[in-house]
VEXBA-434615 format. One record per atom (N, C-alpha, C, O): residue in three letters; chain; atom name; x, y, z. Coordinates in nm, 2 decimals, decimal comma. Example, Ala and Ser with C-alpha at 12.3 -4.5 7.8 and 13.67 -1.06 7.14 Angstrom:
BEGIN
  res  chain  atom       u       v       w
  ALA      A     N    1,32   -0,57    0,78
  ALA      A    CA    1,23   -0,45    0,78
  ALA      A     C    1,32   -0,33    0,78
  ALA      A     O    1,42   -0,33    0,85
  SER      A     N    1,28   -0,22    0,71
  SER      A    CA    1,37   -0,11    0,71
  SER      A     C    1,29    0,00    0,79
  SER      A     O    1,34    0,11    0,80
This chain:
BEGIN
  res  chain  atom       u       v       w
  UNK      A     N   -0,97    1,89    0,75
  UNK      A    CA   -1,06    1,78    0,70
  UNK      A     C   -1,08    1,79    0,55
  UNK      A     O   -1,10    1,69    0,48
  UNK      A     N   -1,08    1,92    0,49
  UNK      A    CA   -1,10    1,93    0,36
  UNK      A     C   -0,97    1,88    0,31
  UNK      A     O   -0,98    1,84    0,19
  UNK      A     N   -0,87    1,88    0,34
  UNK      A    CA   -0,75    1,80    0,28
  UNK      A     C   -0,79    1,65    0,24
  UNK      A     O   -0,79    1,60    0,13
  UNK      A     N   -0,82    1,59    0,36
  UNK      A    CA   -0,85    1,45    0,35
  UNK      A     C   -0,98    1,41    0,22
  UNK      A     O   -0,97    1,32    0,14
  UNK      A     N   -1,07    1,51    0,24
  UNK      A    CA   -1,16    1,47    0,12
  UNK      A     C   -1,11    1,53   -0,02
  UNK      A     O   -1,16    1,49   -0,12
  UNK      A     N   -1,02    1,61   -0,03
  UNK      A    CA   -0,95    1,66   -0,15
  UNK      A     C   -0,87    1,53   -0,19
  UNK      A     O   -0,89    1,48   -0,30
  UNK      A     N   -0,80    1,48   -0,11
  UNK      A    CA   -0,71    1,35   -0,12
  UNK      A     C   -0,80    1,25   -0,18
  UNK      A     O   -0,79    1,19   -0,29
  UNK      A     N   -0,90    1,22   -0,10
  UNK      A    CA   -1,00    1,12   -0,16
  UNK      A     C   -1,05    1,13   -0,29
  UNK      A     O   -1,04    1,04   -0,37
  UNK      A     N   -1,10    1,25   -0,33
  UNK      A    CA   -1,15    1,29   -0,45
  UNK      A     C   -1,03    1,26   -0,56
  UNK      A     O   -1,06    1,18   -0,66
  UNK      A     N   -0,91    1,32   -0,54
  UNK      A    CA   -0,80    1,28   -0,62
  UNK      A     C   -0,77    1,13   -0,65
  UNK      A     O   -0,73    1,10   -0,76
  UNK      A     N   -0,79    1,05   -0,56
  UNK      A    CA   -0,76    0,92   -0,56
  UNK      A     C   -0,87    0,87   -0,65
  UNK      A     O   -0,84    0,81   -0,75
  UNK      A     N   -0,99    0,89   -0,62
  UNK      A    CA   -1,11    0,84   -0,68
  UNK      A     C   -1,11    0,87   -0,84
  UNK      A     O   -1,14    0,79   -0,92
  UNK      A     N   -1,07    1,01   -0,88
  UNK      A    CA   -1,04    1,06   -1,00
  UNK      A     C   -0,94    1,00   -1,09
  UNK      A     O   -0,94    0,98   -1,21
  UNK      A     N   -0,83    0,96   -0,99
  UNK      A    CA   -0,71    0,88   -1,08
  UNK      A     C   -0,75    0,75   -1,11
  UNK      A     O   -0,70    0,70   -1,21
  UNK      A     N   -0,83    0,68   -1,01
  UNK      A    CA   -0,87    0,54   -1,04
  UNK      A     C   -0,97    0,54   -1,15
  UNK      A     O   -0,96    0,45   -1,24
  UNK      A     N   -1,06    0,62   -1,16
  UNK      A    CA   -1,15    0,64   -1,28
  UNK      A     C   -1,11    0,65   -1,41
  UNK      A     O   -1,15    0,59   -1,51
  UNK      A     N   -1,00    0,76   -1,41
  UNK      A    CA   -0,93    0,79   -1,53
  UNK      A     C   -0,84    0,66   -1,57
  UNK      A     O   -0,83    0,63   -1,68
  UNK      A     N   -0,78    0,59   -1,47
  UNK      A    CA   -0,72    0,48   -1,52
  UNK      A     C   -0,80    0,37   -1,58
  UNK      A     O   -0,75    0,31   -1,68
  UNK      A     N   -0,93    0,35   -1,52
  UNK      A    CA   -1,01    0,27   -1,56
  UNK      A     C   -1,05    0,28   -1,70
  UNK      A     O   -1,07    0,18   -1,77
  UNK      A     N   -1,07    0,41   -1,73
  UNK      A    CA   -1,14    0,46   -1,85
  UNK      A     C   -1,03    0,44   -1,98
  UNK      A     O   -1,05    0,44   -2,10
  UNK      A     N   -0,90    0,43   -1,92
  UNK      A    CA   -0,79    0,41   -2,03
  UNK      A     C   -0,75    0,27   -2,01
  UNK      A     O   -0,64    0,24   -2,06
  UNK      A     N   -0,83    0,17   -1,94
  UNK      A    CA   -0,80    0,03   -1,94
  UNK      A     C   -0,65    0,02   -1,88
  UNK      A     O   -0,57   -0,06   -1,92
  UNK      A     N   -0,63    0,09   -1,77
  UNK      A    CA   -0,49    0,07   -1,70
  UNK      A     C   -0,55    0,01   -1,55
  UNK      A     O   -0,65    0,06   -1,49
  UNK      A     N   -0,48   -0,07   -1,52
  UNK      A    CA   -0,50   -0,13   -1,38
  UNK      A     C   -0,44   -0,06   -1,27
  UNK      A     O   -0,31   -0,05   -1,27
  UNK      A     N   -0,53    0,00   -1,17
  UNK      A    CA   -0,48    0,08   -1,08
  UNK      A     C   -0,43   -0,01   -0,94
  UNK      A     O   -0,49   -0,11   -0,92
  UNK      A     N   -0,34    0,04   -0,87
  UNK      A    CA   -0,29   -0,03   -0,75
  UNK      A     C   -0,27    0,08   -0,65
  UNK      A     O   -0,21    0,19   -0,67
  UNK      A     N   -0,32    0,04   -0,53
  UNK      A    CA   -0,29    0,13   -0,44
  UNK      A     C   -0,16    0,10   -0,36
  UNK      A     O   -0,08    0,01   -0,40
  UNK      A     N   -0,14    0,18   -0,25
  UNK      A    CA    0,00    0,18   -0,19
  UNK      A     C    0,04    0,06   -0,15
  UNK      A     O    0,14    0,00   -0,17
  UNK      A     N   -0,07   -0,01   -0,07
  UNK      A    CA   -0,03   -0,14    0,01
  UNK      A     C    0,00   -0,25   -0,12
  UNK      A     O    0,10   -0,32   -0,12
  UNK      A     N   -0,08   -0,25   -0,22
  UNK      A    CA   -0,08   -0,34   -0,34
  UNK      A     C    0,07   -0,32   -0,43
  UNK      A     O    0,13   -0,41   -0,49
  UNK      A     N    0,12   -0,18   -0,42
  UNK      A    CA    0,24   -0,18   -0,49
  UNK      A     C    0,35   -0,23   -0,40
  UNK      A     O    0,45   -0,29   -0,45
  UNK      A     N    0,32   -0,22   -0,28
  UNK      A    CA    0,45   -0,28   -0,19
  UNK      A     C    0,44   -0,43   -0,19
  UNK      A     O    0,55   -0,50   -0,20
  UNK      A     N    0,32   -0,49   -0,19
  UNK      A    CA    0,32   -0,64   -0,22
  UNK      A     C    0,37   -0,67   -0,35
  UNK      A     O    0,46   -0,76   -0,35
  UNK      A     N    0,34   -0,62   -0,45
  UNK      A    CA    0,41   -0,63   -0,58
  UNK      A     C    0,55   -0,62   -0,58
  UNK      A     O    0,61   -0,71   -0,64
  UNK      A     N    0,62   -0,51   -0,50
  UNK      A    CA    0,74   -0,48   -0,51
  UNK      A     C    0,82   -0,63   -0,45
  UNK      A     O    0,93   -0,67   -0,50
  UNK      A     N    0,77   -0,69   -0,36
  UNK      A    CA    0,81   -0,80   -0,29
  UNK      A     C    0,81   -0,91   -0,39
  UNK      A     O    0,91   -0,96   -0,42
  UNK      A     N    0,69   -0,95   -0,45
  UNK      A    CA    0,66   -1,06   -0,53
  UNK      A     C    0,77   -1,04   -0,67
  UNK      A     O    0,81   -1,14   -0,72
  UNK      A     N    0,80   -0,91   -0,71
  UNK      A    CA    0,88   -0,92   -0,83
  UNK      A     C    1,01   -0,89   -0,78
  UNK      A     O    1,08   -0,83   -0,86
  UNK      A     N    1,05   -0,92   -0,67
  UNK      A    CA    1,18   -0,90   -0,60
  UNK      A     C    1,25   -0,79   -0,63
  UNK      A     O    1,37   -0,79   -0,65
  UNK      A     N    1,18   -0,65   -0,61
  UNK      A    CA    1,22   -0,53   -0,63
  UNK      A     C    1,25   -0,47   -0,49
  UNK      A     O    1,33   -0,38   -0,48
  UNK      A     N    1,20   -0,52   -0,38
  UNK      A    CA    1,23   -0,49   -0,24
  UNK      A     C    1,22   -0,61   -0,17
  UNK      A     O    1,14   -0,70   -0,21
  UNK      A     N    1,29   -0,63   -0,06
  UNK      A    CA    1,28   -0,76    0,03
  UNK      A     C    1,17   -0,74    0,10
  UNK      A     O    1,12   -0,63    0,12
  UNK      A     N    1,13   -0,87    0,15
  UNK      A    CA    1,02   -0,88    0,25
  UNK      A     C    1,06   -0,77    0,38
  UNK      A     O    0,97   -0,69    0,42
  UNK      A     N    1,18   -0,78    0,43
  UNK      A    CA    1,19   -0,69    0,54
  UNK      A     C    1,21   -0,54    0,52
  UNK      A     O    1,21   -0,46    0,61
  UNK      A     N    1,23   -0,51    0,40
  UNK      A    CA    1,22   -0,38    0,35
  UNK      A     C    1,08   -0,33    0,35
  UNK      A     O    1,05   -0,22    0,38
  UNK      A     N    0,99   -0,41    0,30
  UNK      A    CA    0,83   -0,39    0,28
  UNK      A     C    0,77   -0,40    0,41
  UNK      A     O    0,68   -0,32    0,44
  UNK      A     N    0,82   -0,49    0,50
  UNK      A    CA    0,77   -0,46    0,65
  UNK      A     C    0,81   -0,34    0,70
  UNK      A     O    0,72   -0,28    0,76
  UNK      A     N    0,92   -0,29    0,69
  UNK      A    CA    0,96   -0,18    0,76
  UNK      A     C    0,90   -0,04    0,69
  UNK      A     O    0,89    0,06    0,75
  UNK      A     N    0,87   -0,06    0,57
  UNK      A    CA    0,78    0,06    0,51
  UNK      A     C    0,65    0,05    0,54
  UNK      A     O    0,59    0,16    0,55
  UNK      A     N    0,59   -0,06    0,55
  UNK      A    CA    0,44   -0,09    0,60
  UNK      A     C    0,43   -0,02    0,75
  UNK      A     O    0,35    0,06    0,77
  UNK      A     N    0,52   -0,07    0,84
  UNK      A    CA    0,52   -0,04    0,98
  UNK      A     C    0,55    0,12    1,00
  UNK      A     O    0,52    0,18    1,10
  UNK      A     N    0,60    0,18    0,89
  UNK      A    CA    0,64    0,35    0,90
  UNK      A     C    0,52    0,42    0,86
  UNK      A     O    0,51    0,54    0,89
  UNK      A     N    0,42    0,36    0,78
  UNK      A    CA    0,34    0,44    0,73
  UNK      A     C    0,25    0,54    0,83
  UNK      A     O    0,23    0,65    0,80
  UNK      A     N    0,21    0,48    0,94
  UNK      A    CA    0,13    0,57    1,04
  UNK      A     C    0,22    0,69    1,10
  UNK      A     O    0,16    0,80    1,13
  UNK      A     N    0,33    0,67    1,11
  UNK      A    CA    0,42    0,77    1,16
  UNK      A     C    0,49    0,89    1,06
  UNK      A     O    0,53    1,00    1,09
  UNK      A     N    0,50    0,81    0,93
  UNK      A    CA    0,58    0,91    0,83
  UNK      A     C    0,50    0,94    0,72
  UNK      A     O    0,55    1,02    0,64
  UNK      A     N    0,39    0,90    0,69
  UNK      A    CA    0,31    0,96    0,60
  UNK      A     C    0,19    1,01    0,63
  UNK      A     O    0,15    1,00    0,75
  UNK      A     N    0,10    1,06    0,53
  UNK      A    CA   -0,03    1,13    0,56
  UNK      A     C   -0,13    1,00    0,49
  UNK      A     O   -0,24    1,04    0,45
  UNK      A     N   -0,09    0,89    0,47
  UNK      A    CA   -0,16    0,79    0,40
  UNK      A     C   -0,27    0,74    0,51
  UNK      A     O   -0,22    0,69    0,61
  UNK      A     N   -0,40    0,74    0,50
  UNK      A    CA   -0,50    0,69    0,59
  UNK      A     C   -0,54    0,56    0,57
  UNK      A     O   -0,62    0,53    0,47
  UNK      A     N   -0,48    0,46    0,67
  UNK      A    CA   -0,51    0,32    0,65
  UNK      A     C   -0,57    0,28    0,79
  UNK      A     O   -0,53    0,33    0,90
  UNK      A     N   -0,67    0,19    0,77
  UNK      A    CA   -0,71    0,14    0,92
  UNK      A     C   -0,59    0,07    0,98
  UNK      A     O   -0,52    0,00    0,91
  UNK      A     N   -0,57    0,09    1,11
  UNK      A    CA   -0,47    0,01    1,15
  UNK      A     C   -0,48   -0,14    1,15
  UNK      A     O   -0,38   -0,21    1,15
  UNK      A     N   -0,60   -0,18    1,16
  UNK      A    CA   -0,64   -0,32    1,16
  UNK      A     C   -0,59   -0,39    1,02
  UNK      A     O   -0,53   -0,49    1,01
  UNK      A     N   -0,63   -0,30    0,91
  UNK      A    CA   -0,60   -0,34    0,78
  UNK      A     C   -0,43   -0,36    0,77
  UNK      A     O   -0,37   -0,45    0,73
  UNK      A     N   -0,38   -0,24    0,82
  UNK      A    CA   -0,23   -0,25    0,79
  UNK      A     C   -0,15   -0,36    0,88
  UNK      A     O   -0,04   -0,40    0,85
  UNK      A     N   -0,22   -0,38    1,00
  UNK      A    CA   -0,16   -0,51    1,08
  UNK      A     C   -0,17   -0,62    1,00
  UNK      A     O   -0,07   -0,70    1,00
  UNK      A     N   -0,30   -0,66    0,93
  UNK      A    CA   -0,31   -0,79    0,86
  UNK      A     C   -0,23   -0,77    0,75
  UNK      A     O   -0,18   -0,88    0,72
  UNK      A     N   -0,20   -0,68    0,66
  UNK      A    CA   -0,10   -0,69    0,57
  UNK      A     C    0,03   -0,72    0,61
  UNK      A     O    0,09   -0,81    0,55
  UNK      A     N    0,08   -0,64    0,73
  UNK      A    CA    0,21   -0,69    0,76
  UNK      A     C    0,22   -0,83    0,82
  UNK      A     O    0,33   -0,88    0,82
  UNK      A     N    0,11   -0,89    0,86
  UNK      A    CA    0,11   -1,04    0,91
  UNK      A     C    0,12   -1,13    0,79
  UNK      A     O    0,19   -1,23    0,79
  UNK      A     N    0,04   -1,08    0,68
  UNK      A    CA    0,06   -1,16    0,57
  UNK      A     C    0,18   -1,17    0,49
  UNK      A     O    0,22   -1,26    0,42
  UNK      A     N    0,25   -1,05    0,50
  UNK      A    CA    0,37   -1,03    0,44
  UNK      A     C    0,47   -1,13    0,51
  UNK      A     O    0,53   -1,21    0,45
  UNK      A     N    0,48   -1,11    0,64
  UNK      A    CA    0,56   -1,19    0,72
  UNK      A     C    0,52   -1,34    0,72
  UNK      A     O    0,61   -1,42    0,74
  UNK      A     N    0,39   -1,38    0,70
  UNK      A    CA    0,38   -1,52    0,69
  UNK      A     C    0,41   -1,59    0,55
  UNK      A     O    0,46   -1,70    0,54
  UNK      A     N    0,38   -1,51    0,45
  UNK      A    CA    0,42   -1,55    0,31
  UNK      A     C    0,56   -1,55    0,28
  UNK      A     O    0,59   -1,63    0,20
  UNK      A     N    0,66   -1,48    0,34
  UNK      A    CA    0,79   -1,47    0,33
  UNK      A     C    0,87   -1,50    0,45
  UNK      A     O    0,98   -1,47    0,45
  UNK      A     N    0,81   -1,56    0,53
  UNK      A    CA    0,88   -1,59    0,67
  UNK      A     C    1,01   -1,64    0,66
  UNK      A     O    1,09   -1,60    0,75
  UNK      A     N    1,05   -1,74    0,55
  UNK      A    CA    1,19   -1,80    0,54
  UNK      A     C    1,30   -1,68    0,50
  UNK      A     O    1,42   -1,69    0,51
  UNK      A     N    1,23   -1,57    0,45
  UNK      A    CA    1,33   -1,45    0,40
  UNK      A     C    1,34   -1,34    0,50
  UNK      A     O    1,42   -1,26    0,48
  UNK      A     N    1,26   -1,34    0,62
  UNK      A    CA    1,28   -1,24    0,70
  UNK      A     C    1,39   -1,26    0,81
  UNK      A     O    1,41   -1,18    0,89
């Protein structure tokens, strides 16, 4: 559990440092959505990456939030999937 707390503290510290430097910070989900919008990744690639998060990463995201983000990507880029 200490690792989770340490990770949260580092994330919070990074966001505060970015804010103090007038840098906009984005989380993992936001970066993946931006990658599709900027055509750096296909919607299919991003859906696959999002779906892999619980099994292949240590990133802690509520399952319901992850489900909602995947559903939004699928809805927004349905014609490209």
